N, C-alpha and C positions, 0 to 999 in steps of 0.2 A: 594618760592623755587628758588634756584640759577640756573642759566643757565650753563650747561656744554658746554664749548667751545672746549674741546678736545674729540675726539671720543675714546671710549674704556676706559675712565677714570671712575673708580669706586668711587663713593662718598658715604660715610657711611650714610649721611643724607637721601639719597634716600631709603636705606634699612630700616632705622628707620621709615620713613614715611610709607613705605609699611607695616611694622609690626603693626604700630599704626592703619592704615586703616583696617587691617585684624582682629586684636585682640582687639583693643580699647586701649585708653590711660591708663585707670586704670590698666588693666592686665599687660601692659608693664612696667608701673611704679612700680607695686608691684613685678614683677619678677626681675627688676633691683635692687630694694632695698633689696629684700630677698637675692639675690646673693652677694651683697656687704656686707651684715651682716654676711653671712656664711664665706666669705673670711677674713673678718677683725675681727672676734670674738676674743676677748682678751684671751690669755692663751691657745689657741688651736694650734697656730703655734709654731712649735719647733724651738728654737733658734739655730743658727748655732754653731757648736762646735768651740771654739777658737783654734787657731793654737798652737800646742804643748800640748794640753790637752790629757790626756790618754783616750782610748776608754771606753765607758760607760758599755758595756756588757761584760760578762765573755767570750762569744763566740769570740768576736773580739779580746779580749786580748789573748786568747789561739791561735787564728789563726795567729797573728803576732808575737807570741813567748814571750809574757810578762807573768810574774808569775800571778797567780790569786790574786784577792784582798783579804787581810786578813779579816776574819769575823768581822763584826761590833760588838761592845759590846752590850750585851742585857741590857734591862732596869734594871732588878733585879741584874745584875752584877755591876752596877754603884754605889751602896751604899757603 
């Protein structure tokens, strides 16, 4: 463990050591890995809307005064 030479300095290493002493290394490692997998799961994070792109929902389009999207063609109308 490193020696803190400044009084009142909060070192994250001290907190991690306290958590490991209280809950054990395995539980802390599993919690950290689980949380990182939840945050980094592919496909779940919504990509930011590019600048100048129209709003995606009809409610937003209506609220800012844009006309509604035209209905998309149905599959059976494509023949």
